[in-house]
C-alpha positions, -999 to 999 in steps of 0.1 A, spaced: 701 929 139 726 906 119 747 901 149 714 891 167 706 866 139 741 849 141 736 848 180 700 831 177 716 805 149 746 798 172 720 790 200 700 770 181 731 750 169 743 746 205 707 733 216 706 708 187 739 692 193 728 690 230 697 675 221 714 650 197 739 642 226 711 636 250 692 614 226 726 594 218 731 590 254 695 579 261 697 555 233 731 541 246 715 535 281 685 516 266 707 494 243 728 484 277 699 478 296 683 454 267 718 437 262 721 430 301 688 416 302 695 394 273 730 381 292 710 375 322 682 354 304 711 334 288 727 328 325 693 318 337 692 289 310 726 277 323 713 279 357 683 256 350 709 234 331 726 228 362 755 256 366 757 271 398 757 309 404 762 314 366 774 353 360 758 370 329 790 386 324 824 377 336 829 408 359 792 407 372 792 404 411 754 392 408 737 361 391 699 349 385 685 330 415 647 328 403 626 339 379 595 359 388 560 360 365 531 380 374 511 366 347 479 390 355 503 421 349 522 408 321 555 408 340 584 385 338 616 391 358 648 377 369 656 378 404 693 386 411 714 377 438 719 406 462 710 441 470 736 464 460 727 495 439 745 477 410 725 449 412 690 467 411 701 486 384 696 454 365 665 437 382 650 430 415 674 418 440 671 390 466 682 400 502 711 379 511 701 363 544 667 356 537 654 321 521 658 320 484 626 325 463 606 294 461 619 280 492 604 275 529 606 308 547 599 344 541 622 354 507 628 390 507 629 408 471 637 447 469 639 467 437 632 501 419 598 515 421 602 535 388 616 501 370 613 467 376 590 467 405 569 495 392 543 469 388 537 467 423 519 500 422 489 480 401 488 446 422 457 436 442 449 411 467 446 375 454 468 383 425 490 353 414 527 355 414 549 326 400 585 319 411 607 294 390 635 282 409 669 270 393 660 232 397 631 243 374 603 238 402 576 265 399 557 278 429 525 299 430 519 326 455 490 348 461 492 383 473 476 385 508 489 418 520 497 454 506 511 480 534 528 512 533 556 514 560 583 534 575 618 520 562 627 512 598 595 487 602 618 457 594 591 432 611 581 420 576 616 407 566 616 383 599 619 348 588 587 333 606 555 321 599 543 306 566 563 305 531 560 337 513 574 366 493 581 399 507 585 427 478 595 460 489 601 492 468 600 530 477 567 546 482 551 570 469 556 556 432 552 590 419 578 608 442 599 633 427 628 622 447 640 589 453 650 574 487 620 588 509 612 574 544 584 552 532 583 520 517 555 499 494 553 462 507 538 435 492 534 400 507 524 367 488 519 336 503 528 302 487 498 284 478 511 252 487 543 243 510 574 251 487 594 221 487 631 225 500 655 229 470 686 207 469 712 219 491 694 250 503 696 264 537 668 289 552 684 318 560 678 345 587 665 379 579 691 399 600 700 425 572 670 424 549 662 462 561 689 474 539 669 462 510 642 484 516 665 516 522 684 510 489 651 507 466 636 536 450 
């Protein structure tokens, strides 16, 4: 009986230490994410002041290219350059090769369904989405289309037609495993023609399908 009690006590201590370790790791991840957002916001302020491609930390391979606000959903996010896994860990990513957010053409933005782009689950037609560019200009977009598509359906990334945002994340939102074959796509069209940003070039949409495949 005494041996069983000792075994039970040891097991309880092991579980307690394991739980504390998990809580500590979770707290560290949360703190790191919050610090990253603070640094990204400071980098955005430098962009508004005229700095080109301001890195939020010295070794970063990304930088904020736009601020995205969905006021009806209480959302304010920084869109980062590129769509690598490292970038999407810190925010939605702008697909290289598509026009920058807030400029003419189809700007493709991808992100994770369980973090930064989770709000797309609640978005509705005619919702307002605002983009602020590094030159301070703000452009309003209105949601016009919601689709669930196969990740191989890349027509939504083509740079043709009216100026718009194409937001892509994984589907379904409550999937137990990330990286399924379907994507949730939200298209929002500019309420007024977007003025061309200084020094901007409209890109082609040659590779944006990669954004959809990496989103989760």
